[in-house]
VMD Tcl script that draws the C-alpha trace (Angstrom):
set ca {
  {94.55 96.02 83.53}
  {90.79 95.45 83.83}
  {91.30 92.70 86.42}
  {93.63 94.94 88.43}
  {91.05 97.74 88.23}
  {88.15 95.49 89.25}
  {90.13 94.17 92.23}
  {90.90 97.72 93.43}
  {94.62 97.41 92.80}
  {94.78 100.28 90.29}
  {92.54 103.23 89.65}
  {94.10 105.13 86.75}
  {94.88 108.82 86.56}
  {91.20 109.81 86.42}
  {87.77 108.20 86.30}
  {88.11 107.62 82.55}
  {91.85 107.43 81.84}
  {94.40 104.76 82.76}
  {97.42 106.27 80.90}
  {99.49 103.07 80.49}
  {102.36 104.91 78.80}
  {102.87 107.32 81.70}
  {105.80 106.79 84.04}
  {104.79 105.37 87.41}
  {105.88 107.38 90.43}
  {107.67 105.93 93.42}
  {104.64 106.62 95.61}
  {102.30 104.93 93.15}
  {104.27 101.70 92.97}
  {104.31 101.61 96.79}
  {100.55 102.10 96.71}
  {100.14 99.16 94.30}
  {102.24 96.86 96.47}
  {100.39 97.99 99.62}
  {97.03 97.30 98.01}
  {98.21 93.94 96.66}
  {99.13 92.88 100.19}
  {95.75 94.09 101.52}
  {97.63 95.52 104.47}
  {95.94 97.40 107.28}
  {99.21 99.16 108.20}
  {98.78 102.77 109.30}
  {101.76 105.05 109.63}
  {104.28 107.00 107.68}
  {108.02 106.85 107.12}
  {110.05 109.77 108.46}
  {111.65 111.04 105.26}
  {112.94 114.62 104.99}
  {110.45 115.24 102.16}
  {107.47 113.47 103.73}
  {105.29 116.56 103.22}
  {105.55 115.91 99.46}
  {103.96 112.46 99.79}
  {100.37 112.44 98.54}
  {97.83 111.68 101.29}
  {96.71 108.46 99.54}
  {100.28 107.13 99.57}
  {101.41 107.90 103.14}
  {100.41 104.54 104.66}
  {101.65 102.67 101.59}
  {105.10 104.25 101.74}
  {105.25 103.71 105.50}
  {104.31 100.06 104.99}
  {106.85 99.53 102.20}
  {109.60 101.21 104.22}
  {108.75 99.26 107.39}
  {108.81 95.95 105.45}
  {112.13 96.78 103.74}
  {110.51 96.87 100.31}
  {111.72 100.39 99.59}
  {114.50 102.63 100.85}
  {115.06 106.33 100.69}
  {118.00 108.14 99.20}
  {121.23 109.00 101.04}
  {119.90 112.50 101.84}
  {116.92 110.92 103.70}
  {114.45 111.84 100.96}
  {111.98 109.53 99.30}
  {111.19 111.64 96.21}
  {107.60 110.37 96.02}
  {106.60 112.01 92.74}
  {109.80 111.02 90.93}
  {109.48 108.43 88.23}
  {110.38 104.92 89.27}
  {113.21 103.49 87.19}
  {113.06 99.91 85.95}
  {115.85 99.01 88.38}
  {113.99 100.58 91.33}
  {110.74 98.85 90.34}
  {112.51 95.51 89.99}
  {114.13 95.92 93.42}
  {110.82 96.88 95.02}
  {108.99 93.93 93.48}
  {111.79 91.55 94.48}
  {111.81 92.88 98.04}
  {108.01 92.58 98.16}
  {108.15 88.97 97.02}
  {110.85 88.10 99.58}
  {108.73 89.41 102.49}
}
mol new
graphics top color blue
foreach p $ca { graphics top sphere $p radius 0.5 }
foreach p [lrange $ca 0 end-1] q [lrange $ca 1 end] { graphics top cylinder $p $q radius 0.2 }
display resetview
C-alpha cells in the first residue's frame, strides 16, 4: 500500500485514512488502472448517468471504456459509485492486462 501511495497510484479516502476494508467503487478501480497506465487520455464516456461520475474519475472512465477495459450496463449506465464486485474487478484487470 505504501509503495502504491508513494507512486501516486492510490491516495486513500482522506489525507490520513486509507480504509483497506472499504469496498472499492467502479470509478475508483478505473482511476487506479488509468493511473497505473500513466495515460494522458482526456475525455469521457457517454453513459446515461455520466453526471454521477466524480470529476477526478471522468478521464479514467473514458480511458477504460475506450480501451475496452470496462463496459456499462444494458441500460447504458456505468453506476460509478457502486461497489465493484470481485468478478467485475477481475474482468477489468484481465482486460487491462490484455490491452
